C-alpha positions, 0 to 999 in steps of 0.5 A, spaced: 166 855 362 160 851 366 157 854 373 160 849 376 167 850 373 166 858 375 164 855 383 170 851 383 175 856 381 172 861 385 173 856 391 181 854 390 181 863 389 178 863 396 181 858 400 188 860 396 187 866 399 184 864 406 191 860 407 195 866 406 190 869 411 191 864 415 198 864 414 199 872 416 195 871 422 199 865 425 206 869 425 204 874 429 203 869 434 211 865 433 216 866 438 221 872 435 227 868 434 233 869 428 232 863 425 224 865 425 224 872 423 227 870 416 223 864 415 216 867 416 219 872 410 220 867 407 213 863 408 209 870 407 210 870 400 210 862 398 203 863 401 201 869 397 204 866 391 200 861 391 193 864 390 197 869 386 200 864 381 193 861 380 189 867 379 194 869 374 193 861 372 185 862 370 187 869 366 193 864 363 193 866 354 195 858 353 194 852 356 202 852 356 201 858 360 195 855 364 200 848 367 206 853 369 201 856 372 199 851 376 206 848 377 208 854 379 202 854 386 204 846 387 210 848 387 210 855 392 205 850 396 210 846 397 214 851 400 210 853 405 209 846 407 217 846 408 218 853 411 212 851 417 216 846 418 222 849 419 219 854 425 220 854 431 212 854 435 214 855 442 211 852 448 204 854 447 199 848 443 195 852 440 200 855 435 203 848 434 196 846 432 196 851 427 202 849 424 199 844 424 192 845 421 197 849 415 201 844 414 196 839 412 193 845 409 199 847 404 199 839 402 192 838 400 193 844 395 199 840 393 196 835 391 189 839 388 195 843 384 197 835 382 191 834 380 190 840 376 195 840 372 195 832 371 188 834 368 191 839 364 196 836 360 
């Protein structure tokens, strides 16, 4: 692996980690409705799974295993977007704006993992 490839790998690991951290901070600001309590659990799992599966992809034993893990990363990013859309943000504009930024980040990660997947097949 070249230095440039290693740098890109690290950047995506860091980016997925930061997203999971942002999700965890974001959910603390949400109204405590029955729906939000349940949906937040799903969102937290999916947001952490994106990065965890990316780390596993980079430790894969075969190209096929790598592609499978990258597909899971994409799927989990897409799931994050879904749960974010379902959440009730309440009346605070700042919380609504942060949700939109997280949706944008999840969408960008989906596109990145889709591209990685296509290039790896």
